[in-house]
ROBAKOL-216191 format. One record per residue: residue in one letter; x, y, z of N, C-alpha, C in turn. Coordinates in steps of 0.2 Angstrom, whole numbers. Last residue first. Layout:
+------+-------+-------+-------+-------+-------+-------+-------+-------+-------+
: segu :   nc1 :   nc2 :   nc3 :  cac1 :  cac2 :  cac3 :   cc1 :   cc2 :   cc3 :
+------+-------+-------+-------+-------+-------+-------+-------+-------+-------+
:    A :     X :     Y :     Z :     X :     Y :     Z :     X :     Y :     Z :
...
+------+-------+-------+-------+-------+-------+-------+-------+-------+-------+
END
This chain:
+------+-------+-------+-------+-------+-------+-------+-------+-------+-------+
: segu :   nc1 :   nc2 :   nc3 :  cac1 :  cac2 :  cac3 :   cc1 :   cc2 :   cc3 :
+------+-------+-------+-------+-------+-------+-------+-------+-------+-------+
:    R :   148 :    70 :  -125 :   151 :    64 :  -127 :   146 :    60 :  -131 :
:    R :   147 :    87 :  -129 :   144 :    81 :  -126 :   147 :    75 :  -129 :
:    R :   162 :    97 :  -128 :   156 :    95 :  -131 :   153 :    89 :  -128 :
:    A :   171 :   112 :  -124 :   169 :   106 :  -123 :   163 :   104 :  -127 :
:    I :   185 :   123 :  -121 :   180 :   121 :  -126 :   178 :   114 :  -125 :
:    Y :   189 :   135 :  -110 :   189 :   128 :  -111 :   183 :   127 :  -116 :
:    V :   199 :   149 :  -109 :   192 :   147 :  -111 :   193 :   140 :  -113 :
:    I :   209 :   156 :   -96 :   208 :   151 :  -101 :   200 :   151 :  -103 :
:    D :   221 :   166 :   -89 :   214 :   166 :   -91 :   213 :   161 :   -97 :
:    T :   234 :   162 :   -87 :   230 :   164 :   -81 :   223 :   163 :   -83 :
:    A :   241 :   149 :   -97 :   238 :   155 :   -96 :   235 :   156 :   -90 :
:    W :   247 :   137 :  -100 :   250 :   140 :   -94 :   247 :   147 :   -93 :
:    K :   240 :   132 :  -111 :   240 :   128 :  -105 :   243 :   132 :   -99 :
:    S :   243 :   142 :  -121 :   237 :   142 :  -117 :   237 :   138 :  -111 :
:    M :   253 :   147 :  -129 :   255 :   144 :  -122 :   249 :   144 :  -118 :
:    P :   248 :   153 :  -140 :   251 :   146 :  -141 :   253 :   143 :  -134 :
:    S :   241 :   164 :  -133 :   237 :   159 :  -137 :   241 :   152 :  -138 :
:    A :   250 :   172 :  -127 :   245 :   169 :  -123 :   241 :   163 :  -127 :
:    L :   260 :   178 :  -135 :   261 :   171 :  -132 :   255 :   168 :  -129 :
:    A :   257 :   191 :  -140 :   260 :   186 :  -144 :   260 :   179 :  -142 :
:    A :   250 :   197 :  -130 :   247 :   197 :  -136 :   250 :   192 :  -141 :
:    D :   259 :   195 :  -119 :   253 :   192 :  -119 :   250 :   191 :  -126 :
:    A :   269 :   204 :  -123 :   271 :   196 :  -122 :   264 :   192 :  -123 :
:    A :   263 :   216 :  -122 :   266 :   214 :  -129 :   267 :   206 :  -129 :
:    K :   259 :   216 :  -109 :   254 :   217 :  -114 :   257 :   214 :  -121 :
:    S :   272 :   216 :  -103 :   268 :   211 :  -102 :   262 :   211 :  -107 :
:    A :   277 :   228 :  -108 :   281 :   222 :  -110 :   276 :   216 :  -109 :
:    W :   269 :   238 :  -102 :   270 :   237 :  -109 :   272 :   231 :  -112 :
:    G :   272 :   236 :   -88 :   265 :   235 :   -91 :   265 :   234 :   -99 :
:    W :   283 :   239 :   -81 :   283 :   234 :   -86 :   277 :   232 :   -89 :
:    P :   281 :   249 :   -71 :   285 :   251 :   -77 :   285 :   246 :   -82 :
:    A :   263 :   250 :   -73 :   270 :   252 :   -74 :   275 :   250 :   -69 :
:    R :   254 :   234 :   -74 :   255 :   241 :   -71 :   262 :   243 :   -73 :
:    Y :   252 :   222 :   -77 :   250 :   226 :   -82 :   251 :   234 :   -80 :
:    C :   254 :   214 :   -66 :   260 :   214 :   -71 :   258 :   219 :   -77 :
:    G :   242 :   214 :   -59 :   248 :   218 :   -57 :   253 :   219 :   -62 :
:    Q :   235 :   204 :   -67 :   233 :   211 :   -67 :   239 :   216 :   -65 :
:    T :   246 :   192 :   -74 :   241 :   194 :   -69 :   240 :   202 :   -70 :
:    F :   250 :   184 :   -90 :   251 :   188 :   -84 :   245 :   190 :   -80 :
:    L :   244 :   177 :  -100 :   249 :   173 :   -96 :   250 :   177 :   -89 :
:    T :   228 :   178 :  -107 :   234 :   181 :  -104 :   238 :   177 :   -99 :
:    F :   221 :   168 :  -114 :   221 :   176 :  -116 :   226 :   180 :  -112 :
:    G :   220 :   152 :  -122 :   222 :   157 :  -117 :   222 :   164 :  -119 :
:    Q :   209 :   139 :  -125 :   212 :   145 :  -128 :   214 :   150 :  -122 :
:    M :   207 :   122 :  -128 :   207 :   127 :  -124 :   211 :   133 :  -127 :
:    G :   197 :   107 :  -132 :   202 :   112 :  -134 :   202 :   117 :  -128 :
:    V :   188 :    97 :  -128 :   191 :    97 :  -135 :   196 :   102 :  -137 :
:    L :   183 :    88 :  -115 :   186 :    94 :  -117 :   189 :    93 :  -123 :
:    E :   166 :    81 :  -114 :   173 :    80 :  -115 :   177 :    87 :  -117 :
:    F :   152 :    78 :  -103 :   156 :    82 :  -108 :   163 :    80 :  -108 :
:    G :   145 :    72 :   -93 :   145 :    69 :   -99 :   148 :    73 :  -105 :
:    H :   147 :    77 :   -80 :   141 :    79 :   -83 :   141 :    76 :   -91 :
:    R :   160 :    73 :   -77 :   154 :    71 :   -72 :   148 :    72 :   -75 :
:    A :   168 :    79 :   -86 :   167 :    72 :   -87 :   161 :    70 :   -83 :
:    F :   168 :    93 :   -82 :   165 :    91 :   -88 :   163 :    84 :   -88 :
:    L :   175 :    91 :   -70 :   168 :    94 :   -70 :   165 :    92 :   -76 :
:    D :   187 :    85 :   -74 :   183 :    81 :   -70 :   175 :    84 :   -70 :
:    R :   192 :    96 :   -81 :   191 :    90 :   -85 :   186 :    86 :   -81 :
:    M :   194 :   105 :   -70 :   189 :   107 :   -75 :   187 :   100 :   -79 :
:    E :   204 :    98 :   -63 :   197 :    99 :   -60 :   192 :   101 :   -65 :
:    S :   214 :    98 :   -72 :   211 :    91 :   -70 :   204 :    93 :   -67 :
:    H :   218 :   111 :   -72 :   215 :   108 :   -78 :   211 :   101 :   -77 :
:    S :   212 :   119 :   -57 :   217 :   116 :   -61 :   213 :   113 :   -68 :
:    L :   208 :   135 :   -51 :   205 :   129 :   -53 :   211 :   126 :   -58 :
:    E :   208 :   145 :   -36 :   210 :   143 :   -42 :   208 :   136 :   -44 :
:    Q :   205 :   159 :   -25 :   203 :   153 :   -28 :   206 :   151 :   -34 :
:    F :   204 :   170 :   -12 :   209 :   167 :   -17 :   206 :   160 :   -19 :
:    W :   202 :   183 :    -1 :   198 :   178 :    -6 :   204 :   176 :   -11 :
:    T :   207 :   186 :    15 :   209 :   187 :     7 :   206 :   181 :     3 :
:    S :   206 :   184 :    28 :   201 :   188 :    25 :   202 :   189 :    17 :
:    A :   216 :   176 :    32 :   210 :   173 :    31 :   205 :   177 :    28 :
:    D :   229 :   181 :    20 :   227 :   179 :    27 :   220 :   177 :    26 :
:    L :   243 :   180 :    10 :   236 :   179 :    10 :   234 :   177 :    17 :
:    R :   255 :   186 :     2 :   253 :   187 :     9 :   246 :   187 :    10 :
:    G :   263 :   174 :    -9 :   259 :   180 :    -7 :   257 :   180 :     0 :
:    F :   268 :   163 :   -13 :   273 :   168 :   -10 :   269 :   174 :    -8 :
:    T :   257 :   154 :   -17 :   264 :   151 :   -15 :   268 :   156 :   -11 :
:    K :   248 :   163 :   -22 :   246 :   158 :   -17 :   252 :   155 :   -13 :
:    R :   255 :   169 :   -32 :   252 :   173 :   -27 :   250 :   169 :   -21 :
:    L :   258 :   159 :   -41 :   263 :   161 :   -36 :   260 :   166 :   -31 :
:    H :   247 :   157 :   -48 :   248 :   152 :   -43 :   253 :   155 :   -38 :
:    R :   248 :   166 :   -59 :   244 :   168 :   -53 :   245 :   163 :   -47 :
:    L :   255 :   159 :   -69 :   259 :   164 :   -64 :   255 :   166 :   -58 :
:    S :   247 :   143 :   -69 :   249 :   149 :   -71 :   253 :   153 :   -66 :
:    S :   239 :   132 :   -65 :   245 :   131 :   -69 :   248 :   137 :   -72 :
:    A :   227 :   136 :   -61 :   232 :   134 :   -56 :   238 :   133 :   -59 :
:    N :   218 :   150 :   -68 :   221 :   143 :   -69 :   227 :   142 :   -64 :
:    G :   207 :   159 :   -66 :   211 :   157 :   -61 :   215 :   151 :   -62 :
:    H :   196 :   160 :   -75 :   201 :   166 :   -75 :   206 :   165 :   -69 :
:    N :   190 :   150 :   -86 :   193 :   149 :   -80 :   198 :   155 :   -79 :
:    E :   175 :   149 :   -96 :   181 :   153 :   -94 :   183 :   151 :   -87 :
:    V :   168 :   138 :  -107 :   168 :   140 :  -100 :   175 :   143 :   -98 :
:    L :   158 :   133 :  -120 :   164 :   137 :  -118 :   163 :   140 :  -111 :
:    L :   151 :   120 :  -129 :   151 :   123 :  -122 :   158 :   127 :  -121 :
:    L :   142 :   117 :  -144 :   148 :   118 :  -140 :   147 :   121 :  -134 :
:    G :   131 :   105 :  -152 :   134 :   112 :  -152 :   140 :   111 :  -147 :
:    A :   125 :    93 :  -155 :   121 :    99 :  -153 :   124 :   105 :  -153 :
:    D :   132 :    82 :  -157 :   131 :    86 :  -163 :   127 :    92 :  -161 :
:    A :   132 :    75 :  -145 :   139 :    78 :  -147 :   138 :    82 :  -153 :
:    D :   117 :    81 :  -136 :   122 :    76 :  -139 :   128 :    79 :  -142 :
:    P :   111 :    91 :  -129 :   109 :    84 :  -127 :   114 :    79 :  -130 :
:    L :   113 :   105 :  -124 :   117 :   101 :  -128 :   116 :    94 :  -127 :
:    A :   104 :   111 :  -115 :   105 :   114 :  -121 :   109 :   110 :  -126 :
:    A :   106 :   102 :  -104 :    99 :   103 :  -107 :   100 :   106 :  -114 :
:    A :   120 :   104 :  -101 :   117 :    97 :  -104 :   110 :    98 :  -107 :
:    A :   120 :   117 :   -96 :   123 :   115 :  -103 :   121 :   109 :  -106 :
:    F :   113 :   114 :   -84 :   110 :   119 :   -89 :   113 :   118 :   -96 :
:    D :   122 :   106 :   -78 :   115 :   104 :   -80 :   112 :   108 :   -85 :
:    M :   133 :   115 :   -77 :   133 :   109 :   -81 :   127 :   106 :   -83 :
:    L :   127 :   125 :   -68 :   129 :   127 :   -75 :   130 :   121 :   -79 :
:    Q :   126 :   116 :   -57 :   120 :   119 :   -60 :   121 :   122 :   -67 :
:    D :   139 :   113 :   -54 :   135 :   108 :   -56 :   128 :   111 :   -60 :
:    R :   143 :   126 :   -49 :   146 :   123 :   -55 :   142 :   118 :   -58 :
:    L :   135 :   126 :   -38 :   133 :   130 :   -43 :   137 :   129 :   -50 :
:    H :   142 :   116 :   -31 :   135 :   115 :   -32 :   133 :   120 :   -38 :
:    L :   155 :   121 :   -29 :   154 :   115 :   -34 :   146 :   114 :   -35 :
:    D :   154 :   139 :   -29 :   155 :   132 :   -26 :   154 :   127 :   -31 :
:    V :   162 :   152 :   -38 :   156 :   149 :   -35 :   158 :   142 :   -33 :
:    N :   172 :   158 :   -46 :   169 :   162 :   -41 :   164 :   158 :   -36 :
:    L :   175 :   150 :   -57 :   180 :   151 :   -52 :   177 :   154 :   -45 :
:    V :   164 :   150 :   -65 :   166 :   144 :   -61 :   171 :   145 :   -56 :
:    F :   163 :   164 :   -70 :   158 :   161 :   -66 :   161 :   155 :   -62 :
:    R :   168 :   170 :   -82 :   169 :   173 :   -75 :   164 :   170 :   -70 :
:    F :   156 :   164 :   -93 :   162 :   167 :   -92 :   162 :   170 :   -85 :
:    A :   149 :   152 :  -102 :   149 :   154 :   -95 :   156 :   157 :   -93 :
:    T :   139 :   147 :  -116 :   145 :   151 :  -113 :   144 :   152 :  -106 :
:    V :   134 :   137 :  -129 :   133 :   139 :  -122 :   139 :   142 :  -119 :
:    L :   126 :   136 :  -144 :   133 :   138 :  -141 :   131 :   141 :  -134 :
:    A :   118 :   125 :  -154 :   118 :   129 :  -148 :   125 :   130 :  -146 :
:    P :   110 :   122 :  -170 :   115 :   121 :  -165 :   115 :   126 :  -160 :
:    R :    93 :   119 :  -174 :    98 :   124 :  -174 :   103 :   122 :  -169 :
:    G :    83 :   110 :  -171 :    85 :   110 :  -178 :    91 :   115 :  -179 :
:    P :    74 :   119 :  -158 :    75 :   113 :  -162 :    78 :   114 :  -169 :
:    E :    80 :   129 :  -147 :    77 :   130 :  -153 :    79 :   124 :  -157 :
:    V :    78 :   131 :  -129 :    81 :   127 :  -135 :    77 :   129 :  -141 :
:    A :    82 :   141 :  -118 :    76 :   141 :  -123 :    79 :   138 :  -129 :
:    P :    88 :   132 :  -103 :    89 :   136 :  -110 :    83 :   136 :  -114 :
:    M :    84 :   137 :   -87 :    83 :   132 :   -92 :    84 :   135 :   -99 :
:    A :    87 :   140 :   -70 :    88 :   142 :   -77 :    88 :   136 :   -82 :
:    L :    86 :   138 :   -57 :    80 :   136 :   -61 :    81 :   139 :   -68 :
:    G :    96 :   141 :   -48 :    95 :   134 :   -49 :    90 :   132 :   -54 :
:    P :    89 :   156 :   -43 :    95 :   152 :   -43 :    93 :   144 :   -44 :
:    R :    78 :   162 :   -55 :    79 :   161 :   -48 :    85 :   156 :   -48 :
:    V :    81 :   174 :   -69 :    80 :   167 :   -66 :    81 :   167 :   -59 :
:    L :    78 :   184 :   -82 :    79 :   184 :   -75 :    76 :   177 :   -72 :
:    H :    85 :   185 :   -98 :    80 :   181 :   -94 :    82 :   181 :   -86 :
:    A :    85 :   194 :  -112 :    88 :   194 :  -105 :    83 :   190 :  -101 :
:    Y :    89 :   192 :  -129 :    84 :   191 :  -124 :    87 :   190 :  -117 :
:    G :    98 :   203 :  -140 :    95 :   196 :  -139 :    90 :   197 :  -133 :
:    P :   112 :   214 :  -136 :   107 :   211 :  -141 :   104 :   205 :  -138 :
:    T :   115 :   227 :  -125 :   116 :   220 :  -126 :   110 :   217 :  -131 :
:    G :   116 :   241 :  -122 :   114 :   239 :  -129 :   115 :   231 :  -130 :
:    L :   118 :   245 :  -110 :   124 :   245 :  -114 :   122 :   242 :  -121 :
:    E :   105 :   244 :  -104 :   108 :   251 :  -105 :   114 :   251 :  -110 :
:    R :   104 :   231 :  -103 :   100 :   234 :  -108 :   103 :   241 :  -109 :
:    G :   114 :   228 :   -93 :   115 :   226 :  -100 :   111 :   229 :  -105 :
:    K :   108 :   234 :   -83 :   114 :   237 :   -85 :   115 :   235 :   -92 :
:    Q :    98 :   225 :   -81 :    96 :   231 :   -83 :   102 :   235 :   -86 :
:    L :   105 :   213 :   -77 :   101 :   213 :   -84 :   100 :   220 :   -86 :
:    M :   110 :   218 :   -65 :   115 :   216 :   -70 :   111 :   216 :   -77 :
:    A :    98 :   219 :   -58 :   102 :   225 :   -59 :   107 :   224 :   -65 :
:    E :    93 :   206 :   -58 :    89 :   211 :   -62 :    94 :   217 :   -63 :
:    S :   102 :   192 :   -57 :   102 :   199 :   -55 :    98 :   203 :   -60 :
:    T :   103 :   179 :   -61 :    98 :   180 :   -56 :    98 :   188 :   -53 :
:    D :   102 :   176 :   -79 :   105 :   179 :   -73 :   100 :   180 :   -68 :
:    Y :   105 :   173 :   -96 :   101 :   171 :   -90 :   105 :   173 :   -84 :
:    G :   102 :   178 :  -113 :   106 :   178 :  -107 :   102 :   177 :  -101 :
:    H :   103 :   172 :  -129 :    98 :   172 :  -123 :   103 :   173 :  -117 :
:    S :   104 :   178 :  -146 :   107 :   177 :  -139 :   102 :   177 :  -134 :
:    V :   103 :   171 :  -162 :   100 :   175 :  -157 :   104 :   173 :  -150 :
:    A :   113 :   167 :  -171 :   106 :   168 :  -173 :   102 :   172 :  -168 :
:    V :   129 :   175 :  -171 :   124 :   170 :  -169 :   117 :   172 :  -171 :
:    M :   136 :   186 :  -175 :   139 :   180 :  -176 :   134 :   174 :  -174 :
:    G :   130 :   198 :  -171 :   130 :   197 :  -178 :   133 :   190 :  -180 :
:    A :   138 :   198 :  -156 :   133 :   202 :  -160 :   135 :   200 :  -167 :
:    L :   147 :   193 :  -147 :   145 :   189 :  -152 :   140 :   192 :  -157 :
:    M :   149 :   203 :  -137 :   155 :   201 :  -141 :   153 :   197 :  -148 :
:    R :   137 :   204 :  -132 :   139 :   209 :  -136 :   145 :   207 :  -140 :
:    S :   137 :   191 :  -125 :   132 :   192 :  -130 :   134 :   198 :  -135 :
:    V :   147 :   194 :  -116 :   148 :   189 :  -121 :   143 :   190 :  -127 :
:    R :   140 :   204 :  -108 :   147 :   206 :  -111 :   148 :   201 :  -117 :
:    G :   129 :   205 :  -100 :   128 :   203 :  -107 :   135 :   204 :  -111 :
:    T :   130 :   208 :   -87 :   128 :   213 :   -91 :   127 :   211 :   -98 :
:    G :   127 :   191 :   -83 :   129 :   198 :   -80 :   126 :   203 :   -85 :
:    C :   125 :   178 :   -86 :   127 :   182 :   -91 :   129 :   189 :   -89 :
:    A :   123 :   164 :   -82 :   126 :   169 :   -78 :   129 :   175 :   -82 :
:    F :   125 :   158 :   -98 :   124 :   157 :   -92 :   127 :   161 :   -87 :
:    D :   119 :   161 :  -114 :   125 :   164 :  -109 :   122 :   163 :  -102 :
:    H :   117 :   154 :  -128 :   114 :   153 :  -122 :   120 :   155 :  -117 :
:    H :   114 :   156 :  -145 :   118 :   157 :  -140 :   115 :   158 :  -133 :
:    V :   111 :   146 :  -159 :   108 :   150 :  -154 :   113 :   150 :  -148 :
:    P :   123 :   148 :  -173 :   120 :   145 :  -167 :   116 :   149 :  -163 :
:    R :   123 :   148 :  -190 :   124 :   152 :  -184 :   120 :   149 :  -179 :
:    T :   131 :   134 :  -197 :   125 :   139 :  -197 :   126 :   142 :  -191 :
:    A :   142 :   127 :  -195 :   141 :   128 :  -202 :   135 :   133 :  -202 :
:    F :   154 :   132 :  -182 :   147 :   131 :  -184 :   146 :   132 :  -191 :
:    A :   168 :   136 :  -181 :   165 :   130 :  -178 :   158 :   128 :  -180 :
:    N :   169 :   147 :  -189 :   173 :   141 :  -191 :   170 :   135 :  -187 :
:    P :   161 :   157 :  -182 :   160 :   155 :  -189 :   164 :   149 :  -192 :
:    V :   168 :   156 :  -169 :   161 :   154 :  -170 :   160 :   152 :  -177 :
:    F :   182 :   161 :  -170 :   180 :   154 :  -168 :   173 :   152 :  -171 :
:    G :   181 :   175 :  -172 :   184 :   171 :  -177 :   182 :   163 :  -176 :
:    R :   175 :   180 :  -161 :   172 :   182 :  -168 :   175 :   178 :  -174 :
:    L :   183 :   175 :  -151 :   176 :   172 :  -152 :   173 :   174 :  -159 :
:    W :   194 :   183 :  -153 :   195 :   176 :  -154 :   188 :   173 :  -155 :
:    G :   189 :   196 :  -150 :   192 :   195 :  -156 :   193 :   187 :  -158 :
:    A :   185 :   194 :  -137 :   180 :   196 :  -142 :   183 :   194 :  -149 :
:    Q :   197 :   191 :  -130 :   192 :   186 :  -130 :   187 :   187 :  -136 :
:    R :   203 :   204 :  -131 :   206 :   198 :  -134 :   201 :   192 :  -135 :
:    G :   194 :   211 :  -123 :   195 :   213 :  -131 :   198 :   207 :  -134 :
:    S :   196 :   206 :  -111 :   189 :   205 :  -114 :   190 :   206 :  -122 :
:    V :   209 :   210 :  -108 :   208 :   203 :  -109 :   201 :   202 :  -113 :
:    I :   206 :   224 :  -108 :   210 :   221 :  -113 :   209 :   214 :  -114 :
:    S :   197 :   224 :   -97 :   194 :   226 :  -103 :   199 :   224 :  -109 :
:    S :   205 :   220 :   -86 :   199 :   216 :   -88 :   197 :   218 :   -95 :
:    F :   215 :   230 :   -86 :   217 :   223 :   -87 :   211 :   219 :   -90 :
:    T :   208 :   245 :   -94 :   210 :   241 :   -88 :   212 :   234 :   -91 :
:    G :   205 :   252 :  -106 :   212 :   252 :  -104 :   214 :   248 :   -98 :
:    P :   189 :   257 :  -101 :   194 :   256 :  -107 :   201 :   256 :  -104 :
:    A :   182 :   247 :   -88 :   184 :   253 :   -91 :   189 :   253 :   -96 :
:    Y :   178 :   236 :   -81 :   179 :   235 :   -88 :   179 :   242 :   -91 :
:    T :   178 :   241 :   -68 :   182 :   234 :   -69 :   183 :   234 :   -77 :
:    R :   170 :   252 :   -70 :   177 :   253 :   -67 :   181 :   247 :   -69 :
:    E :   158 :   249 :   -76 :   161 :   256 :   -77 :   168 :   256 :   -75 :
:    A :   154 :   237 :   -71 :   153 :   238 :   -78 :   158 :   244 :   -80 :
:    Y :   156 :   237 :   -57 :   159 :   231 :   -61 :   159 :   233 :   -69 :
:    K :   150 :   248 :   -53 :   157 :   248 :   -52 :   160 :   243 :   -57 :
:    D :   136 :   245 :   -56 :   139 :   250 :   -60 :   147 :   250 :   -59 :
:    V :   135 :   234 :   -47 :   135 :   233 :   -55 :   138 :   238 :   -58 :
:    A :   135 :   240 :   -35 :   141 :   235 :   -37 :   141 :   234 :   -44 :
:    G :   124 :   248 :   -37 :   130 :   251 :   -36 :   136 :   247 :   -37 :
:    P :   113 :   238 :   -37 :   115 :   242 :   -43 :   122 :   246 :   -43 :
:    D :   115 :   223 :   -30 :   116 :   230 :   -29 :   118 :   234 :   -35 :
:    Q :   116 :   210 :   -34 :   109 :   213 :   -34 :   109 :   220 :   -32 :
:    F :   129 :   206 :   -34 :   127 :   210 :   -40 :   119 :   211 :   -40 :
:    V :   130 :   199 :   -22 :   134 :   205 :   -23 :   131 :   209 :   -28 :
:    E :   124 :   186 :   -22 :   120 :   192 :   -19 :   124 :   199 :   -21 :
:    T :   132 :   177 :   -28 :   126 :   178 :   -31 :   122 :   184 :   -28 :
:    Y :   143 :   178 :   -18 :   144 :   180 :   -25 :   137 :   181 :   -29 :
:    N :   146 :   175 :    -5 :   140 :   179 :    -7 :   140 :   182 :   -14 :
:    S :   157 :   168 :    -5 :   151 :   165 :    -3 :   145 :   169 :    -5 :
:    A :   170 :   166 :   -16 :   166 :   172 :   -13 :   159 :   169 :   -11 :
:    M :   182 :   154 :   -11 :   176 :   156 :   -14 :   172 :   162 :   -11 :
+------+-------+-------+-------+-------+-------+-------+-------+-------+-------+
END
């Protein structure tokens, strides 16, 4: 776990690097993000009879809200970093940005309209306490099975090629490495009264596989196979609802 995860992005320099380098056009992260955007824009209209209110936990720069522009009634993003929220404004993120103190995020519930709660690139990077805070937030926005859906990304699936880095890689005490299994994700949902109803994969391969000379083959294979082989994908979005 990155123990200082919630502190790193208080620094505008770190935020700029994240937004402009990690998600620069053509990078591994931006390609995966593009696949996620395409899937979300098809999924949401089919999953909801009316446009939901979107609540993005640990929203960062508002990447998910930008993916969902025009697909939801309104987006609310919640983050502890003013630098992240400011970068989101510069990038034209729609909706409302809420600066919150750790552990104090509460969804702006709109009675009579379904809700969509998202948490991307969060659970892998934090400890169990912060994961529980996410689930408490989701439970407040989704009080029952008819209230809407929760989408949680795990970009370190333990049942994927990424696991080989732990098995065969040269990892020392200074190397951050974390992974989450399907059973750990199910347990997290179950402890907070949610059930897993689906999953969607976006890449079977890791970032290194997207480099030359075999990058083109990895990208082509991912585009064709990541969805039907979601269980073994490196990057997965879990779909859950209240029991």
